[in-house]
Every structure is written in C-alpha cells, then in structure tokens.
N, C-alpha and C positions, 0 to 999 in steps of 0.2 A: 504493500498499500503506498508505496514510495517514501515520504519520510516521515506520513504518520503514523500512529498507532499501529502495530502491527501483531500478528500471532506467530507465535512459536510452536506451539500445539495446542489442541484442543482433545480434551477427553470424554469422549461420551459415557463414562462409567458404567458401559453396558453389562457387565456383572452384578452390579449391584440394583439399576435400575430395573433390570430382567427380574430379579429376584422378586422388587417392590410390586410390578407389574403382571406379576403371572404369566411371563415370557418365557425365562429362564429355560424350560423346557427344549425350546425352539432354538434357542441362540444365546452364547454368552461371549459373543465379538459382534454380533448388529445388533444395535438400538433398535428396541421393537418394544412401544410403551403404548397406553390405553389412553384415548383422549381424556380430557377432564380431571387429571390425575398430576401433578407435578413430578416432573423429571429432573435430575441435576447434572449438568455438563461442569466442566473446569476448561477457563479459556489459560495459557500461559502467552504471556508479550514477552516480544523482543528487549525492552526496555521499559526502567521505572515508569509506571504508569502517570506519574506524579508530574514526568516529561510534558506531557499531552491535557494536561487538566483542563484547557480550555476549549478541546474536543471532547470532552466529555459527556455533554448538556447533545450532544449530535451521536451517538452513538445507540444502533439497537442491531436487534435480530430480523432475518427475512427467513418468513418458511414458507417453499412453493414446492407445489404438488400438481401434476396432469403436465400435459404437451405444452398446454398454454397456458402457464400460472396468470389470474389477474385477482386483483383485489376487490375487482365489481362483482364475481362470483365465488368469491371465497377459497379459491386455491392458492392465493397467496394473501401473506399476511406480515404488515411493518410494524414492528412493535419497541419500544422503547425499553432498555435496562435499565429500572427504576430501585429504591429501596423498598415499593410498596407493590407493583403488581396489583394487577386487574382478575381476579379469579372468573371474570363471566366471558373473558373474550380471551383471545393469545396474550401472555404477559410473561415478561421475566423480570427478576428483582437478584440481587445479589445476596448472597446467604454470606460469604467470608470474603476477605480480601487482604493480600498483602501489596508490595512495591509492583512484583512483576504478576501475580493471579490474580484469579477472579474465580470463587464456584459460584455457579450462577442455577436460581429454579426455575425453569421451566414450566409454565401451565397451558393446557390446550382449553379450548372449548368443550364441553359435553356433546356438542353437535357438530364439531368439525368432522370436515372432509377426511374419510381414511384413507390411507396410501402411503406408498412411499415419500418423503419430504425432502429437501435439500435444504440445509440451513445454513441462514450466510449471514458473516458479521458487518452490518454495513456502519462508518463512520464519516461522515461530513458527506456523504452520498456516493460513497466509494464502496463497495461491496468486496470482501474477501470468504471464498466458500470453507465452511466449517466441517461438511461432511452430512450423511444420510442418515436418516431412520426411519421408521415404519410406525404410523398411527394405526391402530386397531381401535375397535369399539369397546365399550368396558363395560360391562355386567356388575361389576362392582360399586359404577357411578350413579348416585343417586338421580344425578341433573342426565343421565343417558338414557336414552330412550329403550337400549336393551337392559335394562337395570332388572336383575333379578333376586330376589330379598333374602333369597335360602342360599345358607351358604353350603348345606349337603348336594341341593340341587345346582350350584353352580360348579361344583365340585364333578359331579355327572355329567351336564349339559352344555361344559365347555373345556373342562381339562381332563377327562377323561377318552384316552383312544382305544382303551377295550370295550368294544360294542358287543352286543349280542341283536342278531336279528331274528325275528321267530316267522319260522314256515311251517310247513304241515298243515294240515286241516283242524278245525273247532274243535275237534276231540282228542286230537293226539297232536299236539304243540311242539315242534322241534325248534332247540337253540342253534343257531350256526353262527361260532364265535366269527367276528368280523373287528379289522385292523383300523379303527377310522384314521389314525395315522396325521391327526393334525398339526402334530408340533413338527413332523419333518423339513426341514428348512426348507425346502423348496415351494412349500403347500402354499405361503402368501405370495409369492412370485407366481405360480401355477395360476393361481387362484384371478392375481390382476391381468396376468396374459388372458384368462377367460371373460374377463370383463371389461379388458380395453376395448371391445367391439362398440362397449355403448360410450359415447363421444360427451355425453351429459355430466361430465365428472364433476362438475359442481352441484348434483344431488347425491353425491355418494355418503354425504355424511347422514343421511335419510335410508333407516335398516330397512325398509319398508322397499324402496323404489329399489335397493342392494340385491333385496332376497326374488323380487319378479324377475328381475334381471336374469340374476342366476337359473332360477325354475325355467325360465326362456330358453336361456343357452344350453344347460344341461339337456333341455328335450330336443333341441335341434341336433345337437353335438350325438344325441341317443339314434335321431333319424336318419340321419348319415354314415352312423360309424358302428350300428350295430347291426352284425350281418346273419342272415339266416344260417340256422346249424346244419353242416353238412349232413348228407343221409349216411353216408359211408365213411368212418374213418379209421386209420389205422389207431393202434394202442398208444402209439406216442402224440398223435392229433388228439386225443379223446384227452389226455392227460394235459395237456394244453388248455382244452378249452373247458375244466374243469377248474380251473386254477383262479380262484377268486376270493384269496387272504384279505384283499383290503383294499382301500379307497384310492392310494395314492399311486398304485401302479396303474390304475384303469387311468387316472387323471391325467397320468406323464404319457400312455400312448395316449391316449387322444387329443392332445395338445401338441406333443412333439411327432406322433406319427411314430415312436419306436415301440415295439413291442408285438402283440397277438391283440387280435380285436375280439372286443365283446360278442358274444352270439347270445342270440335271441333267447336262450331258452334263462339267462342270465340277465335279462334287460331289467328283474327288480331290483340291480345293485346300484341304480340311477339314485334312488331314494338315499343310499347307506352314502353316496357320493358329494352330493348336495348337503348333508349334514356335516360330512367333514370338512367342507368349502366353506361352510356358515361358522362351524367353531372355531377354524383357524384362523376367521374374520373378526371374533371375539361377538359372534351370536349365538347365545344359545341354543340350541339345534336337539333332538332326537329322531330316531324311525323309529315310526308308527305301523302296524300292519293289523288290516281288516280282513277277519274270515269271512268265507261265503259273502262277498262285496260284488254289489250287482254294477257292471261297467257298461257303457255304451247308450243308456238307456232313454238318453236325450230329455232326461228330468222325470218320464214316465217312472209311476210307482209300482207297475205293473211289467211283471218280465215275463217272457215267453220261453219254455223250452220243450221241444217236438222229440216224440220217440215213435219210432215204427213199430210195428206188429209183434218184432221179435223182440222188444223191451230194450232194443239199441236205441241211445242217442242221435236224432237225424236232425245234422245241421245246426245252424241257430237261428233264434229268434230275430223278429224282426226291429225289436227292442234292446238290442244286445244281448250279453250271455252274462250269466255267475261266474266268477272265479273264483277259486278256491281258496287263494289267500291273494293280497291285492295290498304291496307296502307304499307308502309317502311318507313325508317328512315335514315336521313339527319346528316351528322357529317362534323364541319368544319376542316378542315387543309390543310397545305401546302402541295404538293405534288413534293419534290427537285427531285427523280428519274421519273419523268415525263418530257415533253418539256415542255416549260415554256408557261403559260396560263390556265395551268388544278389545276391551287391551287382553295382551296375554297370549298365550297358546295360537298360533295362524298354521293354517295349512298349506303348503307349498303346493298348486294348484297349475302345473303348464298342461297345454293344448295346442293342438296344430293351429301353426299361424293365421290360416286363413286369407293369407293377404295383409294382414295386419300391421301394426310396426311391432318389434319385439316384446315392448314391456306391457303391449296390452293381450301378447300371448303366453302370460301367465298372470293368475288371479294368487290375492293371499287372504285367505276366508278364515275371518276367527271360527275356531270352533264353537264357541259360545252361538255364534251365529246360526251355526248347524244346529245343535240342539235345538233352538228356539224357533229352527225353521223360518228365520228373519231373511225372506227372499229378495228384499229390497236392496240387499246391501252389494252385491253383486249374482252376475246370472250364475255362478259356480257353484252359490249356494245349495241353488237346487240340484245338479248333476249331485254334488255328495251327500246330500241330504236323500234322495232318490238312493244312492249307493248303498245306503245303510238302511234304507225302511221300506223298500221296493216287497211288495210279494212277488210270488211265482207261480205263474200259472203253466202247467202241463198239461199238453196235445199230444193227442195218439192219432198219427198218421197212416190213413188206410191206402192203399195200394193204388185207389183209384183218385187218389191226390184228397179227398176230403178227411175233415178235421174233425177229432172226438175230443169234447172237455173230458179229463180225468176227476177221478174222485180221490183226491193224491191229499196226504199229508201236509199242510203249505208249508214251504220251505221260507223262512223267515232268513234275510239278510243282515250284514255289519253285525255278526257276531264275535264274540273276545276281542274286543279289539286291544290290543294290545302292546306292550314296550317294555325297555329294561328298567327294571326298578331303581331303585336310588341306592348308590353304594352296595349294592349286591347283584348276583348273577342268576335272582328269579324274576321270572317273568309277572308285569304287572299289568293289570285289568284296567282299563279307561274307559271302558263302555259309557259311564255314565257321565263322563264327560260330554258324548257325543248323540247322546239319547237319553228319555226317560226312561224307565223300567218298564217292560212289555206288558201292557194290558192296564198302563195306570193312569188316573183323569189326566194326569200332564201331556203323555203319549197321544191319548185321544184329543187332547186341546190343540196340540201343536199340528197332529193329521188335520185335523180340521181345520186350521188356520192355514195351513200350505193350501189344500185341495180349494179354500175359498180365494187365495190368491191366484192360484191357476185358473178356476173359473171367469176370474176379470180379464185374464189374459188370453180367454178360449185355449186354452191349454190342457183342459181338464179331463182326466181318462180315469176319474175314480179312483178311491183309495183303496177297494175291497174289488175281489175275485168276482169271475163273471158266476151267475148262481147254475147250480146244477142239481135239475130233480133228481132225487134217487130216495130208494126205500130204506135207507142208509142198516139193510139187513146182512151188506157184505162187508165184511172189513180185511185187509191185506196189512201183515206187520212183516217188516226186515229183519233181522238180526244177523250182527256180523262185527266181526273185531275191525277198533277204531284205527289200528296197523299191525300190517303181516312183516314179518321178519322176508328176506330175498331170500328166495330159493323153499320158503316155507309151503306147506299146505294151505290149500284157502278152506275155511270151514264157516259156514253160514247155514243159515235156514229162514224157509218162509210158512207164515203163520195165515190160515185162510179159517175163514170163522164167517158161518150161516147161520146169523141169526133168527132167519126166519121159522116158519113153520113148514116149507116147502123144501124138497129137495131141487138143488140148483147142480148144474154143470157148468164147469168153470174150464178157461183156457187161459192156462198160466204159462209167460213168456217171462224168461229170467237171462238179465244179458253182464256181460260184464266185459268194458273195456279198458282202455290206458288213456286220461287225459293230462294234459299239463294242467299248472296252477293256473293258468290264465283260462282255461274252461277249455281249450283247443283241443281237440278228440285227436290220441295221437296212433291207437290202433285199436283194432277189434279183437278182442279174444276169445273168448267163448259164449255162445249162445245156448239157448235148451228150451224146448218147450213140453208141456203136460197138459193132458186133459183127466179134469178130476170132477169126480161123483160127489157132492158134501149132503148126508145129509140133514134133514131137519134139525134147527140149533144143534150142531156140530164142529167142529172144529178138526182141519187136517196140518199137521206140520209135515215139511220135508226138509229135509236135511242133505247139505249136497259137501262133497269134500273132493276139490281140486286138486290137482301140482301142476307146476309149470309147464310139465310134460302136453298139460291135457291142453294148455295154449294153442290158439294159432300161430302168435308168436308172441317172441319176450317181449315186455313193458317195455320202452325206452328208460335210460337212464331218465333221472329226477321227473320220473310221470308217476301218477295216481290210477289208484283202482277204482272204477266207479261202477258199482253192482246196481241195479235195478230191476224191480219185479213187476210185474202187470198182470192182472187178474182179469176176465173178461166175461160176465154174464149178462146176456142179452145185450142191453143196450150201454150195458154200464159198465165203466172201466175204472178199477181203482188199481194205485200206483203207487212206490214208494221205493226211494233211493239212499245210499250212502256210500259217501267215498271214503277211500282207503289209503293210510298213510303206507307206502313200500318203505321198511327201515332195513339200511344195512347193517352188515355184521357191525359189533359193539366193540368199539376199541376201550380198553379201560385204562385208565391211568392210577396209579398208586401213586401216593405222594403224602409227606407230613404238612400239617395245615400251617405249620412257621416253620422259619428257616433264618440262618445266622449271615449275616453278609460275607461273602470274601473267604467264606467255608464250603465245603464242598456237600452237594446234596444229590441224593440217589433217588430215582426216579423209575416204577417199574411199572412198564408198559406188554399189553398183552390183548390179543387177539385171538377169538373163538372163531373157525372156520363152521360154518350150519350150512355151506352148500353142498350140492352133490360132485365137483368138481374140486382142484387142487388150486391154492392160492399161489401164483406164481412169480417172478420177479416183486417180489417185496421190497417196497421202499420203505422206509419210517424217516420224517423229517421235523425236527425237535426248531420249535423257536419262541421267543417271547423276549419282547422289551423288557431291558432290567435285571432280566436272567440271564440270556445268553446273547454272548457279545454278537454274533454272526450265527446265523441258521445252520443246522447241522445236518448231515442226510449220512442213514446207514442202510447198507443194502443188506436185507435178511434170507435166509433161507425159507423154502417154498412150507406152503403149511397143508397138510392132508383133510381131507374132509373128515369132521369130525374132531378134530384136531385142535391144540391152543400152543400157540407162538407163543414163551414167556422170552421179555430182556430187558434188562436195566441199563440208564443211562447215568451219566452223572454230569453235574454241571455245576459252577462257582457261583452263586446273584451275585450281582453288581451292586444293585439301588432298593434303599431300605423304600418299604411302602409295601401296600397291596398288589402283587405283581401280577400276572396269568401265563402260564406256561401251555402253548398247542400244540398238539402232536396229530401230524397229518399219515396216513400212510396211503399209498399207490401200491397196487398189484395189476395181475393182466385182466383181471374181474371186475374193476372200479377203478375209480379214482377219488382223491379229494376225499375222502373216509378220514374227519376230525374229529377232535374230542378236545376239550381244555381242563384244564383246575386251576383255582386260585391260591396262590399263599403267598404269607403275610411275611417281609422279609424285615430282621429286625437287626440295629445296630447290636455289635460285638459289647459285651459287658467289659469296660475299663478293670485294667489289672487292678488288684489288690493293694 
C-alpha cells in the first residue's frame, strides 16, 4: 500500500473460530463461520501503527461475494474498524492492540448472503487483500431464519453425518445406513458449484430461496444423470450399480462427471443428497420416508389399481400409482412471507419444470399446511396431501375390456411416515406431523375442508370410493409374512368365508409378482386358479407353499413380492393384497458398546448362507469415520449352503464420541449387503 499502513500478515485463526462456529469438522485450515456470530482475526503491520494515526479514521474492512459484488444488492459490505461495532450489520471492532498488531472481532448480519467471501483492508480508499472465508447459515443464532432452539436436534439434523434411511414396507421397515458426509471439505465447494446456475446471489441470504433452487437443480440433475438400469449385467457391473454408501460420491460424480452413474433403481438417494447439501450450508435437514405413498394423482383423493382375471396387476391407473415407499427431504426454517404458524419443517417438493424458471420448479411446503389441508399456500400442498390421504379403488379387468369394481379392504396411503430418531439409531414415526389420527373428528374436518376447496375450483372427485352393491356375505382374507429371506419358501394362506345361508361356487385367482419400490411391475412370478364350493355359513382355508424354483423367473434385485388374491361369485368380486419385503442374508456384527481411544478394538463379523448355492468371491469392506482411517477390504473363502462364515477384524478408534462402524459384503449372489453398529469411544484415563 505504498507508504501507507501496510499489512505484514493476517491470521484468520481458523482453528479457534471454526471450533466456536461448529465447523471444525470441515476444516482447521480454511476459515468457515456462521452468520450473525462474531469471529476473530489478527492483523500484523509492517510499521508501528502510531506512525499512521492520521489515517486510522479511514481504515475499514471490505467483504465481497459473488461474481459482481455490489453494496446495492448486499453482496459487498464496507464497514469501519471501530471500538464499538454494529451487531445488526457488518461490523468490526478492535479487541486487543499493540504497536504493530490488532486483534479484530468481525460480526456479520444474521441475514447475510452465504458463500465464499473475499476480505480486504481499505485505508484511504486503497485496498489490500487479507484472505478468503466462507459464511454459512447459523441454526445457533436466534436472529437467523434457520434458528433451531433444541441442541439435541441441532446435533442430529446439522452435525450428524451418520444417517439412516428407512426402506422396505409399512409392515417391514428396514434401516439403510447412509453417510451424509456434509463435513467433507469439498461439499461446500460442490454445493456452491451446484447453486452457481442461479444468478440471483443477492437472494442467497434467504434459506427459502436457497432450498427451492437446490431442490429444482437436484431434480434436473436426476433427470439428466439417472440412467435406466441395464437388463443384463456382469457381477462386476452389479457390484458397481449397488454401491450407494453416501451422498458425496454421488454429488461429485454429478457435478464433475467422474465415477459411475446413478441408476433408476436408486433414484431415492436424491433426498439424501439434498439433505447433505442443506446440512453442509447450515440448514437443518432430514430424510423422511412415507410408506404406501400415492404418487402422480394430480391431486385426486382416489387412486385406481387394475388387476386381470388371474389376480395379477395389469398396468397402472389413470390417476397415478401407489409406491411402496417414497423418500423426501425436510428442512427447518422460518417462513415470514406466509401467514403465522407455518414456520418449522418444510418439505422440499421438486417437480418437472414445464417451461417455467428454475425457482418455480420446486416448492417448499410447510408440513403443517399438509396436516391442516391449507391448499391456498401453494399448489404442491394438494399433491402432498393426496399422496398421504388418498384411497385406493381396485378394479377387475375382464378380457373384453370391461371393468368391475371389487370389494376390497380399502388401502389407506401415507402409513408410518418415518425418520431417524434424534441421538439414536431408532426409527421415529412422525405421521402425526402430517395427518390427524385415522377416523378422528379432526381428520374428517380437514377432509371436508379439502373437498370444499376442490369444489370451488371444479376439481372435486369426492373423498369416498364408488359404492358397491353387495350382500356382504362373502369375505376374503389373505395372510402372509411381512418379509421373506432370500431363497426361503413362500408360505401364505387364503381364507374364504361364506356368511350366507346358501351354497356358493367361488372362483379364486392368486397371483405373485415382483414390483420395485416405486410401484412399477418388475416380473410375473407365479399364478394359480381354484374353483371352490363353499357350504352355507362355512369357511375355507387354503395354505400354499412355494419355493423360488416354482417362480417363472427370479425376482430382480431390490424388488418386492406383491401377493394378490381375487375371489369371484356371481357378480361380486372380493380382493386382498399384501406386499412382502425380500430380506437378504443377515450380516451379524458383534462389538462392545464402548471402546477406548487409540486402543485396539476387535469386532466379530459373521454371515449365514441360507441359500441353496454357495456364496463365492466374498469380500468384506469395513469403514467408519473416526474409527478407521481408510476403508479396509478383506477377501474371504466361499460359504457353502447352510454354513456360517465367521471372521474377526481389529482396528484402532481415533476420535472420541459416538461413532458408527459399517460392514459391507459383496459376493457372486448379491452386492452391498450392509449392517452397522454404533460404539461410544471414550478418552483414555490419565495415568495416576
């Protein structure tokens, strides 16, 4: 700076500041701070400051972000270094000083634009670069729109990288371990690369805007980069297909074009990737799973399913289809632009752009608006409301094309809406956040309100299924397990009850199909027809045992079994259905609940082969942040049918706290078989 006040060095004190701002897990070298909270820097000058007393009233800091920083739109701030500071805007005050150094406390506004900043020292109009820092949202700051008061929830929804995503069926919920990885150092850079398509950087201080942009961009990336699953795959290709351990590799491959693509059968990971980016930026977020979710209904509260005369599902209805499970992302923030009462959890709801701008292709829907049926806030409220409140109508398709309404056990959707519990590995049911208890007066009140609102817009199709005239004398019940081990025999029963005083001849059709989690049919596996004569006031029970060898083809990997039964007498058809989760062999992990830092820890891993063929080319991979420096893989011997493989692993925990160990096994029969255990690592006791 010529002969003026010159900077010899600037210390951003990243280690200290990042610890105070809960970002030290990201980096101890780069300064990463949260808005609305002070951070400290040290300036060291070439010459004693007293030499330049006449210029001190002209000393200021300048913070810039974005490609074209401007004070007019909030992407640049010039603020003096004073002894007082301004806690509501950008401010800097000297905390300590000597002849050739200042320690300065810098405070940013609670609504500042987030992103990478360049910090400069300005003296008498001339500027000198001090360095770069990154500013994030701040759930600890009461003035921040993403403030979350509960510390345990902040730990879970912002700081926890060890996630669980719940898959399976409503009757058999399965936990999938997931590495969100929001503190990997390149996640912030990747997130900014993702958001850079949005040129309205001045709006990046508003978490609502940021979340909507993120949802729209991830939806677009999914449409561009998610590929159809190939029908034929080698063992190596299948292994690559099923590697889905965490968000950051997917984010990297999407943005940088490296690595393998994400395939359609894994598209549910979109919600997890969104959660990673939101947490990385400082916005509390979580992944939520809805079991039996009606998708593509167009807001209708009735959804159709069609079955042929053999009891097999026949295509999909004109009003969408029912997914076995559907995942979404919730994020926490205030909604000052909405009427009071809609702060808190918001649902990220991306959809097809349809020619509109990026922002308009993603809604942010308050969970409370869905529960209360407040359709006026945004059109997406009705879509989500229908997805968890619609009723399913089952039709029988005759060979001549005519349709017959069946007497079925009404399928309610929106069951067991679940997320990971706070500070634990349990599944938490949050259905009460989305809907009132079934059959309650509040539920009826909301349904009537939604129906009246739809009538005003000419879109009412009723909230009750079409009526069916029946003597209510014939009943059908299907009993089957909620899950089935891979290769295990299928055992189920069908019960028919004739409550009438007359004999009935009944045609019974039973079908078994494989379906993917999104309700798309994967394969027809088995079908059987029976003709039965039911005596008056009698019941008939049919037990069926099937092995996989009875199937027309093997169920595709990551599919479910859909069992259906259809009984017809005269003009009446009864129907029942159950989805069965296919469970792969159980990988068992035995380890202590606590371990000591820097001391060896022994873990026992075993797997039992319940299949009728040997497991060959077995490879076990072990990984866990804070437990193992790098992933370790071990090649094991084959496991013969009926045998159990045992192995012991040893590693040394590095970080104190609750850590997760994940073990994964691949073989010729399947890939990505995982299990996990948590362990509390304690610091070693000091010597006496």
